[in-house]
C-alpha positions, -999 to 999 in steps of 0.1 A, spaced: 86 308 -288 92 271 -282 114 253 -307 100 228 -332 119 200 -313 104 210 -280 69 211 -295 74 177 -311 86 163 -277 56 178 -259 32 164 -286 47 129 -283 45 130 -246 9 141 -247 -2 112 -269 20 85 -253 3 54 -238 15 64 -204 2 99 -207 -31 86 -219 -33 61 -190 -26 88 -164 -52 111 -180 -77 82 -177 -68 77 -140 -73 114 -134 -109 111 -146 -118 79 -128 -126 71 -91 -100 60 -66 -116 26 -63 -116 21 -101 -80 31 -104 -70 7 -76 -88 -21 -95 -71 -13 -128 -36 -10 -114 -40 -43 -95 -52 -61 -126 -24 -48 -148 1 -57 -121 -13 -92 -118 -11 -96 -156 26 -84 -155 19 -55 -178 53 -41 -185 39 -7 -194 25 -2 -159 58 10 -144 61 39 -169 25 50 -163 30 49 -126 63 69 -128 45 95 -149 16 96 -124 43 102 -96 51 135 -114 15 146 -117 3 179 -101 -27 159 -87 -18 145 -53 -44 117 -57 -25 104 -88 8 107 -69 -7 86 -41 -19 60 -66 16 58 -79 30 55 -44 8 24 -38 10 9 -73 48 10 -75 49 -16 -47 32 -41 -70 58 -35 -98 87 -44 -76 117 -32 -97 147 -10 -87 133 19 -108 101 17 -88 120 19 -55 140 49 -68 108 67 -76 94 59 -42 125 72 -24 120 105 -42 84 105 -32 94 105 5 100 142 1 67 149 -17 49 180 -4 17 159 2 18 139 34 -4 112 19 21 106 -9 49 104 18 29 77 36 22 56 5 59 58 -4 70 47 30 45 18 30 55 6 -4 92 8 3 86 -14 33 67 -39 11 96 -39 -13 121 -44 15 141 -15 0 166 -14 29 186 14 11 157 37 20 162 32 57 180 65 63 154 85 45 126 66 63 143 72 97 144 109 89 107 109 81 99 90 113 118 113 135 106 146 120 86 166 144 69 184 115 53 152 102 18 141 111 18 111 135 3 88 109 31 96 84 58 90 110 40 57 120 41 46 83 78 52 81 84 34 114 63 4 101 84 3 69 116 2 89 103 -26 111 94 -46 81 130 -47 69 140 -69 98 111 -92 92 113 -94 54 130 -127 49 109 -145 75 76 -129 64 83 -137 27 89 -173 37 58 -175 59 37 -158 33 48 -183 6 42 -214 26 10 -204 44 -19 -226 35 -49 -213 16 -85 -216 26 -90 -240 -3 -70 -268 14 -92 -298 20 -100 -304 57 -88 -269 67 -108 -252 94 -109 -214 89 -95 -191 115 -119 -171 137 -115 -136 152 -119 -134 190 -104 -100 196 -111 -71 172 -106 -36 184 -123 -11 161 -105 13 138 -96 47 154 -92 74 128 -60 95 130 -67 127 150 -45 147 127 -59 133 94 -76 165 86 -113 173 81 -111 169 43 -98 133 46 -125 109 34 -124 72 26 -149 45 18 -168 29 47 -150 -4 44 -113 -14 42 -99 -47 28 -67 -63 39 -48 -95 31 -37 -110 65 -13 -139 73 -28 -155 105 0 -174 122 -3 -208 139 -4 -188 171 -34 -167 160 -16 -134 154 -18 -112 124 19 -115 114 17 -98 80 -10 -73 69 -12 -59 34 -36 -35 19 -57 -54 -6 -76 -22 -16 -60 9 -2 -82 37 10 -80 72 -5 -71 87 28 -36 77 38 -43 83 75 -72 58 73 -48 33 58 -24 35 87 -52 33 113 -67 3 94 -33 -15 93 -26 -8 130 -61 -21 140 -58 -53 120 -24 -60 134 -39 -59 169 -65 -85 161 -62 -120 176 -76 -151 160 -84 -187 168 -59 -202 143 -68 -223 113 -67 -260 120 -56 -289 98 -60 -323 112 -66 -307 146 -32 -288 145 -28 -250 141 -14 -239 108 -6 -205 92 -32 -193 67 -38 -163 44 -72 -146 47 -89 -115 33 -103 -93 60 -128 -65 57 -133 -39 84 -156 -9 87 -141 26 87 -159 50 110 -172 83 97 -150 113 104 
């Protein structure tokens, strides 16, 4: 029979704000959870980290994937530690989200674990690609952070918006699995360089299927743009880009 101390601990855990939040996430749709996590991150909700860390320990892989993405918005050392542990999660989608988020956080100390994930012959190709993308991002981190910070917004007076002239469609991952389903449209934040290239692509609204996320990122990175113009001169600019996701 459990001790009174253990029962009290379990009771406190069950009624904690973090536990309640995770329970609510478990009952809501993926899209609704993404919206809520982003809003709480934007408002600098200090309780979000604890809730995401608890979600990372859930038996539900969808909640662990949500944590894998959401922790990249928190951006603290404990978040990176949780993500590094998630690289060994039994669910490949969780491993992909962990790799993606570690790349966004520029957690260089995760490089060895990511390299192991990339080189594992047992991993689906899209998981290995996610690890490789995270490693590549480490070398670009300082430059991309600088470019992202100084890039002009579309609200700048006299700015001509960029235009796409090459846009290969999304190709879903062949080894994503028949049960892998996402919404019909993906949304990304893109830094279009003065040369018209997609230099930095981030998931604005990640899809439920991690393999679709990787295909979406790879496709957007291959797009080419007529760059934004200000006073007739090309300038870097941030845009939000939507893209249809083909049916399985």
